[in-house]
RODRENKOL-39175 format. One line per field, with one value per residue (C-alpha): x, y, z; residue in one letter. Coordinates in steps of 0.05 Angstrom, whole numbers. Example, Ala and Ser with C-alpha at 12.3 -4.5 7.8 and 13.67 -1.06 7.14 Angstrom:
BEGIN
px	c(246,273)
py	c(-90,-21)
pz	c(156,143)
residuo	c(A,S)
//
This chain:
BEGIN
px	c(31,59,13,18,16,-3,-58,-85,-84,-118,-173,-188,-192,-235,-286,-285,-277,-350,-353,-287,-314,-376,-331,-290,-352,-382,-319,-312,-385,-381,-317,-298,-243,-187,-210,-282,-279,-335,-371,-307,-285,-350,-353,-284,-294,-361,-331,-272,-318,-363,-300,-289,-236,-238,-232,-213,-253,-229,-160,-102,-145,-164,-238,-231,-173,-181,-138,-146,-93,-84,-33,18,93,142,149,95,71,34,-15,-40,-107,-120,-190,-193,-213,-202,-255,-260,-278,-232,-184,-125,-156,-152,-211,-164,-111,-162,-181,-109,-100,-159,-142,-71,-95,-148,-100,-42,-84,-115,-47,-22,-83,-76,-2,2,61,84,73,27,-10,-37,-85,-86,-137,-97,-139,-119,-62,-80,-78,-68,-14,-55,4,47,-4,-8,68,67,12,53,13,76,112,141,125,178,155,99,60,12,-2,-26,-59,-33,-55,-23,2,38,87,92,82,134,151,161,157,212,174,189,191,136,120,48,55,2,17,-32,-20,-57,-63,-111,-175,-190,-234,-198,-221,-225,-166,-125,-64,-95,-96,-45,-57,-55,-70,-8,32,6,23,93,102,79,126,183,172,169,236,264,248,305,355,327,350,306,273,244,171,132,58,6,-64,-100,-153,-177,-177,-218,-290,-301,-256,-269,-237,-162,-156,-139,-132,-102,-85,-46,-28,36,64,140,176,247,275,296,279,346,339,266,280,329,280,224,269,278,203,189,239,200,138,177,203,132,109,165,153,78,76,31,37,53,33,65,40,95,74,117,129,119,186,219,219,272,272,305,323,318,247,228,257,218,154,169,183,114,81,113,74,12,44,62,130,153,211,240,224,180,202,146,141,85,91,61,61,81,150,149,132,192,236,208,209,225,167,133,94,76,49,3,-27,-101,-108,-145,-142,-154,-128,-73,-81,-113,-151,-226,-215,-180,-243,-274,-212,-212,-283,-273,-273,-202,-180,-211,-180,-111,-117,-136,-78,-30,-60,-46,26,34,8,58,115,93,91,162,184,151,180,249,297,355,314,288,357,383,323,331,406,398,342,383,442,398,365,433,455,391,393,467,460)
py	c(-545,-576,-579,-587,-513,-520,-569,-522,-463,-503,-530,-462,-426,-482,-467,-393,-393,-382,-321,-295,-303,-261,-205,-209,-205,-148,-106,-125,-107,-40,-6,58,109,133,155,140,65,69,5,-35,-7,-27,-95,-114,-86,-120,-187,-182,-164,-223,-267,-242,-187,-118,-70,4,37,102,88,137,196,166,157,92,60,7,-35,-100,-130,-199,-234,-219,-214,-233,-198,-158,-177,-127,-150,-96,-96,-50,-40,23,18,55,92,28,-12,-62,-61,-71,-126,-94,-135,-194,-158,-153,-226,-249,-202,-226,-298,-289,-254,-306,-363,-334,-314,-384,-417,-370,-386,-461,-463,-408,-380,-311,-260,-205,-193,-127,-124,-54,-27,18,63,102,63,81,155,190,149,121,81,144,178,116,115,189,173,118,58,17,35,-28,-72,-125,-147,-128,-173,-164,-193,-165,-202,-199,-226,-286,-241,-196,-238,-295,-312,-275,-260,-186,-134,-90,-28,45,102,150,223,248,322,375,440,499,556,621,674,731,729,774,773,727,766,838,847,783,825,841,768,719,650,593,541,564,554,482,469,498,456,392,405,419,351,318,348,325,252,242,262,213,142,84,74,144,155,221,220,272,296,363,360,432,480,528,512,564,588,662,677,676,619,643,574,507,449,386,324,287,221,219,152,126,60,88,146,180,183,202,263,289,277,312,373,374,367,425,467,451,480,541,555,553,599,648,646,659,705,658,646,574,531,463,408,356,307,251,203,128,95,37,-31,-54,-130,-187,-249,-292,-269,-277,-347,-366,-343,-382,-445,-439,-424,-488,-527,-509,-533,-464,-440,-368,-321,-273,-209,-191,-130,-81,-8,1,36,27,61,-7,15,67,13,-27,31,23,-54,-118,-135,-183,-153,-218,-220,-277,-300,-306,-371,-361,-285,-246,-178,-140,-91,-25,-56,-68,-143,-146,-121,-187,-227,-198,-223,-295,-357,-370,-302,-315,-383,-356,-300,-350,-395,-337,-312,-380,-377,-308,-335,-393,-345,-296,-354,-372,-300,-301,-368,-372,-322,-341,-331,-264,-239,-257,-224,-160,-155,-166,-114,-63,-73,-64,-3,28,18,48,110,123,133)
pz	c(498,434,374,299,283,209,226,279,230,175,221,251,184,155,210,196,120,102,147,120,50,67,92,29,-15,25,15,-59,-74,-39,-66,-30,-45,1,70,51,68,119,100,96,163,196,162,186,256,264,243,290,348,331,336,407,397,426,367,369,313,281,309,313,291,224,213,173,210,263,310,350,395,424,469,523,527,473,407,372,302,259,205,157,122,63,35,-7,-79,-145,-185,-227,-164,-130,-190,-143,-103,-35,-12,-18,23,79,68,76,135,176,159,185,248,265,251,291,351,353,355,409,450,440,457,509,471,492,437,414,349,323,264,235,186,140,95,33,3,-68,-53,13,49,106,134,134,178,222,229,249,300,332,308,293,357,388,328,313,244,196,149,91,22,-45,-104,-175,-242,-275,-331,-282,-244,-195,-122,-81,-9,-24,-78,-104,-123,-133,-85,-105,-92,-98,-116,-129,-167,-169,-217,-202,-256,-272,-313,-372,-434,-482,-544,-521,-475,-465,-449,-382,-362,-334,-364,-313,-367,-405,-341,-337,-411,-401,-338,-373,-431,-384,-350,-418,-435,-369,-383,-433,-379,-328,-311,-337,-269,-267,-280,-282,-298,-285,-299,-299,-245,-244,-303,-346,-365,-419,-476,-475,-408,-396,-345,-276,-243,-261,-215,-234,-196,-212,-189,-191,-183,-176,-150,-83,-38,-47,-123,-116,-73,-125,-181,-143,-137,-212,-225,-177,-216,-280,-247,-221,-291,-319,-264,-279,-354,-349,-289,-250,-176,-157,-98,-88,-43,-32,23,50,-8,-10,3,-33,3,53,57,94,54,116,130,57,56,119,86,22,62,94,27,1,53,13,-52,-78,-101,-103,-107,-56,-93,-151,-190,-202,-221,-170,-103,-34,33,62,38,93,143,118,139,210,219,180,135,87,30,-5,-76,-96,-161,-173,-213,-278,-274,-338,-318,-283,-225,-243,-301,-306,-315,-248,-213,-235,-216,-146,-135,-156,-113,-137,-112,-44,-37,-57,-5,49,33,35,100,131,105,136,203,202,187,241,290,270,284,352,374,343,376,331,268,291,311,242,208,248,237,163,158,197,150,89,120,135,64,36,80,69,-7)
residuo	c(M,T,I,D,V,K,Q,A,V,D,E,Q,I,A,K,L,N,D,R,I,H,K,V,N,K,A,I,H,Q,N,P,E,L,A,Y,Q,E,F,K,A,H,D,T,L,C,D,F,L,E,E,C,G,F,K,V,T,R,H,A,Y,G,L,E,T,A,F,E,A,L,Y,G,E,G,G,R,L,I,N,I,N,C,E,Y,D,A,L,P,L,G,H,A,C,G,H,N,L,I,S,T,A,G,I,T,A,F,L,A,L,T,H,V,L,K,Q,T,G,T,P,G,R,V,Q,I,L,G,T,P,A,E,E,H,G,G,G,K,I,K,L,I,E,A,G,A,Y,K,G,V,D,A,S,F,M,A,H,A,I,G,E,Q,T,G,T,N,S,A,N,M,K,G,S,A,C,G,H,L,S,F,T,F,K,G,K,P,A,H,A,G,A,N,P,W,D,G,I,N,A,L,D,A,F,V,A,F,Y,N,N,V,S,L,L,R,Q,Q,C,T,P,D,A,R,M,H,G,C,L,I,E,G,P,K,V,P,N,I,I,P,E,H,A,K,V,N,F,N,V,R,A,N,N,I,S,K,L,N,K,L,I,D,R,V,I,K,C,A,E,A,A,S,L,A,T,G,C,K,L,E,V,D,N,P,T,P,Y,Y,D,M,I,T,S,D,S,L,D,D,Q,Y,L,S,N,L,K,K,Y,G,L,D,G,V,R,H,M,E,T,G,G,S,T,D,Q,G,N,V,S,Y,E,V,P,N,I,H,A,M,F,L,I,P,G,S,K,G,N,P,H,Q,E,A,F,V,V,D,A,G,T,E,A,G,H,N,A,A,V,T,V,G,K,S,L,A,L,T,A,Y,D,V,L,T,D,D,K,L,Y,S,H,I,H,S,E,W,K,A,N,L,K,Q,A,T,S,N)
//
């Protein structure tokens, strides 16, 4: 059956928009941190079930992940929803990521049903993007097995950038260092102690010295999360978390090795024992210009211009997904926004009507692009070949 795909998308989402908005508001008004997104999980699952989809809750061994699938045959499209917040609230606008995601899923499945087009769609609830690497765990659990292309979208402030089909962010390691010393009375017999706080200070200073020998893309920023509570005991315990960033995973791995050596030197100098937790890092983004251009052409249908890539110093576990399959990680402006991501003002921006409308428009653009990928064999072949070439180049460095 031949239909006007954009018209079908617009009409279907117009019918559902009030309900989508209620879901958006419910997530925004109930911010939850990584792996604690129980209300957001249930809100999204309940809504998808009300729309007639079979939802797998607590999917792939993660308590706050979910999955719904639709369609038969053809290629498989993944749509990711994020919904974790920051301590400030939804200061990164992940409620709008979910809004764009469910919009794209509902629009695309409607068109597939109307046309009888072969193709499958997976909507995946991906917790803990801000901290914890939910998509990395989902990759390891096989959630993206068989996926042909992945789609999601992230809001930004007007002061930050522009509409784009993808982001060019940094690879990022999330490291934890624990120094273990020996307590003693700080006044009577400090020589009997081993000072874990001194180890932290030495480590921090070592990293500061390292910065001047790093390339401009490198970032190393940390905070002491566990330490002494009283001054008259030699501290026996100190724990620090560090984010380490570079513009690609190859450079990041080398930089992480140098940061770990900074901690080892501090441990050696102070006599403290050292424990290092170095989980799988967030990767940089592998893109396909052809896929990006296809998205931009669909965004243009809604009167919006954009660029292929927006440069940002941020990082995301969607980068790891981009090493598995071709992907869109669109960035979209919130009209009239006053803040930037990770600022208090952006919490307000993420809850505005303008933010919701922008997310819905982008979700429809994602759906149109995904439909193109499902129905145009020549386009997909070109996208996949281009992505494989870019992946090969990135992994050969």
